[in-house]
C-alpha positions as MATLAB code, in Angstrom:
seq = 'MEHLIKLDITVPEEMQDLATVALVSKLQYGWEEETLPTGDIRYRVYVENPAFCEEFLAELRTFVPDAQVERDEVENQNWAMAWREFFTPVKVGNLFMVIAPWMTEMDLEGRIPIVIEPKSAFGTGHHPTTALCLGCVSKLAEEGRIREGMNFFDIGTGSGILGIGCAKLGLKGLGVDIDTLAVENSEENREINGVTPLFDVAKGSADYTDDTFDVVLANILAQPLKDLASDIIARVAAGGCLVLSGLLATQADSVEEVYVAQGLPAARREIEGEWAALIWERL';
ca = [
       0.000    0.000    0.000;
       1.472    3.366   -1.055;
       0.074    5.466    1.796;
      -0.714    5.149    5.482;
      -3.330    7.162    7.358;
      -1.674    9.097   10.155;
      -3.915    9.988   13.089;
      -2.857   12.490   15.754;
      -5.248   12.003   18.669;
      -5.161   14.511   21.525;
      -6.971   13.919   24.811;
      -6.903   15.635   28.227;
      -4.549   14.049   30.745;
      -7.470   12.822   32.860;
      -8.771   10.894   29.829;
      -5.468    9.113   29.165;
      -6.475    5.766   30.668;
      -9.775    5.654   28.774;
      -8.055    6.536   25.505;
      -5.510    3.788   26.096;
      -8.334    1.295   26.672;
      -9.718    2.211   23.242;
      -6.297    1.783   21.649;
      -5.776   -1.596   23.258;
      -9.237   -2.828   22.318;
      -8.819   -2.112   18.596;
      -5.130   -1.921   17.728;
      -2.884   -4.974   17.649;
       0.239   -2.899   17.075;
       2.152   -0.046   18.622;
       1.524    3.676   18.680;
       3.436    6.774   19.683;
       2.539    8.653   22.842;
       3.654   12.116   23.911;
       2.805   14.493   26.753;
       2.301   17.965   25.305;
       3.341   21.214   27.068;
      -0.360   21.789   27.816;
      -0.480   18.534   29.778;
      -2.669   16.908   27.150;
      -1.681   13.504   25.770;
      -1.131   13.008   22.065;
      -1.240    9.581   20.468;
       0.036    9.047   16.943;
      -1.407    6.060   15.130;
      -0.694    4.753   11.626;
      -3.479    2.814    9.900;
      -3.415    1.077    6.509;
      -7.101    0.317    5.989;
      -9.535    3.290    5.637;
     -12.561    1.219    6.706;
     -10.741    0.015    9.816;
      -9.718    3.620   10.481;
     -13.355    4.677   10.719;
     -14.160    1.684   12.919;
     -11.290    2.557   15.244;
     -12.285    6.223   15.507;
     -15.867    5.255   16.308;
     -14.593    3.020   19.122;
     -12.310    5.787   20.390;
     -15.186    8.264   20.600;
     -17.273    5.870   22.678;
     -14.537    6.137   25.310;
     -13.421    9.745   24.768;
     -16.120   11.717   22.909;
     -14.102   14.944   23.028;
     -10.900   13.498   21.584;
      -9.377   15.808   18.967;
      -8.301   13.958   15.833;
      -6.097   15.253   13.025;
      -5.780   13.049    9.957;
      -3.108   13.035    7.281;
      -1.578   10.661    4.739;
       2.078    9.689    4.724;
       4.062    7.523    2.363;
       4.228    3.944    3.559;
       7.986    3.887    3.087;
       8.315    6.581    5.758;
       6.959    4.326    8.510;
      10.366    3.783   10.097;
      11.248    7.474    9.921;
       7.922    8.385   11.502;
       8.807    6.158   14.461;
      12.259    7.724   14.741;
      10.700   11.109   15.367;
       9.061   10.130   18.647;
      10.514    6.799   19.810;
      12.121    7.191   23.230;
      13.997    4.645   25.379;
      11.893    2.931   28.027;
      13.233    1.859   31.408;
      11.356   -1.224   32.604;
      11.709   -2.581   36.105;
      15.199   -2.436   37.540;
      16.838   -4.562   34.850;
      15.801   -3.570   31.332;
      15.909   -0.662   28.934;
      13.992   -0.900   25.659;
      15.711    0.988   22.853;
      15.519    1.304   19.070;
      18.335    0.161   16.769;
      19.640    3.713   16.320;
      20.067    4.107   20.103;
      22.625    1.372   20.731;
      25.398    3.830   21.607;
      23.414    5.546   24.368;
      24.139    5.213   28.089;
      22.187    2.178   29.297;
      22.743    3.040   32.976;
      23.774   -0.548   33.702;
      20.535   -1.982   32.340;
      20.074   -4.877   29.916;
      19.232   -3.504   26.457;
      16.282   -4.887   24.497;
      16.499   -3.536   20.965;
      13.149   -3.338   19.194;
      12.691   -2.346   15.559;
       9.515   -0.224   15.757;
       7.051   -1.578   13.234;
       3.369   -2.364   13.094;
       3.720   -5.364   15.433;
       2.553   -4.941   18.993;
       5.115   -4.400   21.739;
       7.674   -1.586   21.798;
       7.656   -1.231   25.570;
       5.682    2.015   25.327;
       2.462    0.051   25.556;
       1.487   -0.041   29.265;
       0.649   -3.742   29.338;
       3.928   -4.664   27.626;
       5.914   -2.594   30.114;
       3.947   -4.082   33.008;
       4.574   -7.665   31.888;
       8.263   -7.048   31.213;
       8.449   -5.380   34.611;
       7.079   -8.593   36.141;
       9.843  -10.538   34.398;
      12.383   -8.110   35.849;
      10.966   -8.445   39.355;
      10.757  -12.242   39.219;
      14.370  -12.371   38.049;
      15.467  -10.155   40.927;
      13.597  -12.452   43.309;
      15.322  -15.517   41.860;
      12.161  -17.040   40.405;
      13.387  -16.559   36.851;
      16.913  -17.863   36.460;
      19.460  -18.731   33.831;
      18.922  -22.244   32.442;
      15.134  -22.195   32.742;
      12.833  -22.366   29.721;
       9.957  -20.057   28.793;
       6.830  -19.888   26.634;
       5.648  -16.455   25.450;
       2.032  -16.514   24.193;
       1.145  -13.558   21.976;
       4.793  -12.676   21.556;
       4.143   -9.629   19.338;
       7.487   -7.946   18.725;
       9.211  -10.614   20.820;
      10.074   -8.169   23.560;
       9.249  -10.500   26.461;
      10.985  -13.495   24.916;
      14.060  -11.392   24.199;
      14.072  -10.205   27.793;
      13.949  -13.803   29.030;
      16.661  -14.877   26.605;
      18.931  -12.073   27.774;
      18.504  -13.408   31.299;
      19.833  -16.764   30.098;
      16.553  -18.612   29.541;
      15.678  -20.545   26.403;
      12.217  -20.808   24.963;
       9.464  -20.299   22.427;
       7.254  -17.390   21.412;
       4.019  -17.800   19.462;
       1.618  -15.336   17.875;
      -1.418  -15.707   15.620;
      -0.361  -12.612   13.617;
       2.078  -13.335   10.783;
       3.446   -9.768   10.832;
       4.154  -10.051   14.548;
       6.022  -13.325   14.009;
       8.144  -11.721   11.293;
       8.909   -8.732   13.512;
       9.846  -10.943   16.477;
      12.163  -12.973   14.241;
      13.853   -9.755   13.143;
      14.152   -8.465   16.692;
      15.614  -11.679   18.116;
      18.333  -11.480   15.448;
      19.048   -7.812   16.220;
      19.449   -8.768   19.891;
      21.644  -11.792   19.161;
      19.357  -14.265   20.935;
      18.176  -16.375   17.983;
      19.729  -19.602   19.402;
      17.762  -19.088   22.634;
      14.434  -17.899   21.260;
      12.328  -19.871   18.772;
       9.314  -18.166   17.186;
       6.267  -19.725   15.500;
       2.788  -18.823   14.322;
       0.277  -20.264   16.755;
      -1.342  -19.982   20.160;
      -1.239  -21.644   23.576;
      -1.964  -25.063   22.061;
       0.979  -24.875   19.648;
       2.994  -27.304   21.755;
       2.375  -29.967   24.394;
       5.633  -29.128   26.188;
       5.719  -27.545   29.630;
       7.829  -24.577   30.674;
       9.330  -23.074   33.812;
       8.014  -19.624   32.856;
       4.811  -18.961   30.895;
       3.933  -15.422   29.818;
       0.661  -14.370   28.165;
       0.305  -10.669   27.413;
      -2.994  -10.714   25.553;
      -6.495   -9.392   26.264;
      -8.817  -10.472   29.085;
     -11.265  -12.573   27.057;
      -8.578  -14.608   25.254;
      -6.906  -15.179   28.622;
     -10.164  -16.695   29.832;
     -10.806  -18.680   26.655;
      -7.283  -20.140   26.622;
      -7.041  -20.790   30.370;
      -6.860  -24.593   30.205;
      -4.215  -24.568   27.449;
      -2.174  -21.896   29.221;
      -2.234  -23.707   32.561;
      -1.245  -26.951   30.837;
       1.942  -25.326   29.569;
       3.253  -24.521   33.072;
       5.714  -27.067   34.444;
       5.474  -28.249   38.050;
       6.959  -25.538   40.243;
       6.874  -23.053   37.356;
       5.501  -19.525   37.261;
       2.780  -17.925   35.156;
       2.324  -14.241   34.296;
      -0.877  -12.952   32.680;
      -1.127   -9.389   31.432;
      -3.048   -7.286   28.933;
      -6.018   -6.801   31.236;
      -7.545   -3.839   32.992;
      -7.407   -3.782   36.784;
     -11.210   -3.983   36.728;
     -10.957   -7.242   34.758;
      -8.427   -8.911   37.054;
     -10.993  -10.521   39.357;
     -12.950  -12.190   36.557;
      -9.777  -13.486   34.867;
      -8.360  -14.783   38.142;
     -11.639  -16.558   38.932;
     -11.363  -18.608   35.734;
      -7.863  -19.785   36.659;
      -8.717  -20.459   40.307;
     -11.716  -22.514   39.128;
      -9.226  -24.733   37.301;
      -7.240  -25.404   40.455;
      -4.811  -22.510   40.755;
      -4.377  -20.623   44.048;
      -4.986  -16.901   44.368;
      -2.648  -14.824   42.217;
      -0.255  -12.093   43.203;
      -1.118   -8.826   41.465;
       0.920   -6.029   39.982;
      -1.047   -2.861   39.219;
       0.096    0.018   37.019;
      -2.515    2.729   36.542;
      -5.583    1.113   34.985;
      -3.728   -2.098   34.119;
      -3.016   -5.317   35.984;
      -0.872   -8.418   35.780;
      -1.584  -11.692   37.575;
       1.370  -13.747   38.800;
       1.468  -17.322   40.041;
       4.966  -18.050   41.307;
       5.075  -21.746   42.214;
       2.492  -23.890   40.477;
];
């Protein structure tokens, strides 16, 4: 496609969480986010399909009726340059820093770099649920629950950011995604990060393999987490840990109930703004 639709969406700061809910509910890829001098939040979204664009804007306005939207067209080939304009490094937890390929010479402040090529696949670290889930990985590693030599399974791997983080901690594992573009992006990113021998990627979901893993990560939406509960639980090895993310804090109870009904104990929770992650540490 020769052109992309560029949307600049501006919302008041107090509407930021609701706007992000709308973005998460409709977009399966990243976006740019910037705090303006006025305190307002500006999101920049690139969309290929005009019909989907209208569908997305309708969804956005159900959450934030007063959102200001500016629309423009940009050449598709300028996608990467558009990201360069606003992409900023992201510190996650105490261990990681997510950077773009052109930032590799920057001061990492002693953190482990995760280099992500910003493309249309979900997961640059700017997305709140991605940062929350990667932050859980960081915390579990600091606590000794995630250790070198373990194996992992990353469901809904997106850009591969979580799998790369695990691989850089010395784990070996598999990431799966139902989106072909996400799989291609994660393959590219694992190579950029030099972790290809430790991180396999495939198109699929929680039932892709019958193997079990020491660490299972699923950063997807609340309903798929419920629908896939039995397959996800089956992938966790005895004594392993499970991290679920991609859900609103208000959805955490209903998701946890599904997993407890299948025999799991109560989960530990990590909350960041409107978002939540559920953690089971020793299953």
